[in-house]
N, C-alpha and C positions, 0 to 999 in steps of 0.2 A: 177926765174930760166928759163934759154932758154933751148929748147929743140932742140937736133941736128935734122937736116932735115931727114924727112922720119921716125922719130921715134914717136909713138902715146903714148899718156898718158895711154891707156889700156896695152900696152906693158911694161910700167913702174909698173902698178899696178900688173901685172902677174908676174913680176919679184919679186916685194915685197911679194906677196902672197907665192910664192914658198920660198922665204927665210925665212920667218915667219914659215912655215910649217916645213921645214927643221930644224930650231932652236928647235921648240918644240918637233919634232920627236926626236932629239939628247937628249934633256933634259929628256923626258920619258925613254928613253933606258937607260941613265946613271944612274938615279934614281932607276930604277928596278935592275941593276948590283949591285948598292951600297946599295941596300935595304933601301933606304932613304924614307919610306913611308909617312912621313910627307910633305917633299919636293914634292913628286909625287902627293899627294892629293891637293898641292897648284897649280901644273901647269896643272891638267888634264882638268879644265875647258877652259883654254886658248887652250889647246890641241885639245879640242873638237871644238872650234870656228875656229881655224885654219884648221879643218878638215885634220889633219894627217891620215896615210893610217889605215884603220879599223882594221886589225890585231892588230896593236900596241895600237890603242885605247882599244880594247878588253882587251888586257894584262894589261894596266894601270889600266882601271876600276876594273878589276877582283883582283888585287893586293890591291887596295885600299878598296874594299869590305872586303877582309881578314883581313886587318889592323883594319878596323872599327869593325869587329866582334870580334878581339882580345880584343878590348878596351871596349866591352861590348855594343857598340853603334850599336845596331841591327836595329834601322830604317836607320841610315846612310849606313849600311852595305846592307840593302836590295836594297836602292837606287842605289848605286854603282853597285852592283851584276846586277842589272836590266839593267843599262847601258850596261854592259858587254854582257848580254844575247841579247840585241837588236842587238848587231854587230857580233854575234856568229852564223856561218851557221850550226855547230853542238853543240847545246847550252846544251847538256845533263848534263854535270858537272856542269856549272853554274847555271842551273835551280835547280839541287839537292841542291847545297849549299844555294841558295837563300831561298828555301823552309825550309832548317834548321834554317835560321835566322827568317824567318816568325814565324815558331814555338817557337823560343826562345822570340821573341816580344810579342806574344800571351801569353806565359807562365808568362813573366813580369806583365802583366795587367789583369790576370785572375781575373773575378769578377769585373772589373772596367770599363769595356767596355758598353757604350750605345748601344741601338739598332741601332743608327744612325751610331756609329762607326762600328758595326759588318756589317751592310748592305754595308758600302764603301768597307771594306775588301773583303766581298763576291763578289761585282762587280769587283774589282781588280783581284781576282783569277779567276773569270770566263773568263776575258778576256784574261788572259795568256793561259788558257786551251783551249780556243776557237782559238787563234792565233796558237798556236803550233799543233794543231789537224789538220790544213789545210795547214800550212806553212811549218813545218818541223817534221821529225819523231822523237818522243822520245820513251823511253822504258815505258813498263808497270809500271816499278817501279816508274819511276818520275810521270806518271799519277795517280798512287796509293798515292803517298805523296800530291799531289795537292787535291785529293779527301778527304783524311784524314783531311786535313786543313779545307776544306769546311764543312765536318761533324762536326768537333769541333766547328766551328762558329754557325752551326745550333743548337746544343745543349747549347750554350752560349745564343742564342737569346731566349730561353724558360724562362730564368730568368732575362734577362737584362731589365733595366728600361728605359723609355724616358728621357732623359737629354740634355739640350742645350750643354753642354761642360762636358768633364771628363779628368782626368789626361791623358788620352791616346788619346784626339781628336786630339791635334796638330800634334802628331806623326803620326795618321791615315791619316790625310789630306795630309802631306807630301808625305806618301807612295803612297797615291792614286794618287796625282798629278804627281809622277814620273812614275807610272804604267799605268796611264790613259792619257797621253799626247795626242795632236792632232795625229790621226792616219797617219801611213805611207801608201803608196798605197797597200802594202802586207797586212796590218791589215785590210784596207777597204775592200780588196776582201775576205778575211777570215771572216770579220763580215757578209758581204754580202751572202756569201755561206752559213754561219750557219743559218742566218734567213730565206733566200729565198728558198734555195735548198728543205727543206721539203714541203713548200707551193706548189711549182711547182710538187714535186713528187705527193703530195695529189690530186692535180687537174688531173694530168694524170691518177691516179689510178680510179678516179671518172669517167672520160671520158671512161675508159676500162670497166667498169661495164655496164651490161645490164639494160636496163630500167626497172624500178620494178613496181609492182602494174597492169600490164597488160593493163593499159589505154592507154600507148603511144607506138610507134613503131618506130624502127630505120630506117634510110633513106634506108636500103636495104630490108626490111620486105616486103614480097609480099602482094599486095593489094587484098582486098576482091573483088569478081565478082560484087557485088552491087555498089563498089566505082567506078569500071571502067565503069559500065553502070547503072548510077542512076535512079531510077524509077521517073516518072513525079509526082508532088505533087498531091494529092486526093483533089477533089472539096468537100469543107465543106459548110454545110448549114449557111446562115447568121442569126446571132441570132438578136432578136429584132425587125423585120421587119414586124411581122405579117403573115409570111409565114407559111403554114402547109404542 
């Protein structure tokens, strides 16, 4: 194919990308209007890769999450709702619905989780809580739901056994992979703040404290007169030389 003079391949690529994005955007809109959740589920991965507008991606993933929840596929619902949560600037509603699905999933496998399964779930919940505490405001109700889940997991850990694999392991790994992908820059900042800020605060508090024990002095402490005018060393008799 010959290119017209002055037209670059990058221009063609941008035009193609724009066309693909518009095609997927329209497909997502139409499937939401028609409530064709099966078809919507099929096109959402392509829509994600095409980088259609965030609000539309969020709506699409949220509806897919609700559809999977209705089917009783709680791991699938959690993964879809988490995709919606990551795109939502006001994630309260999505987060609460996601916690509901987490509770349903935990109920399905009560007594079947291994310690390793529960550990992965705990780390996933901790990351969500850490991210939202720094990145966005969520209500106390949402925070309490997350804490209830963490407490339930801690209670289960008391009786859970060490096993290589359980009926829940595959689902837990899928959920953890979705909730713990490579961090966005916002999540990196949130995680950095969560870990580093308490250390910095502790160091500042230690510097602010006066020296303890009375042995050392601060830089502005007044000097003793003897330190300003030290006495000359006294002559001491040399031992072992037979002097009397």
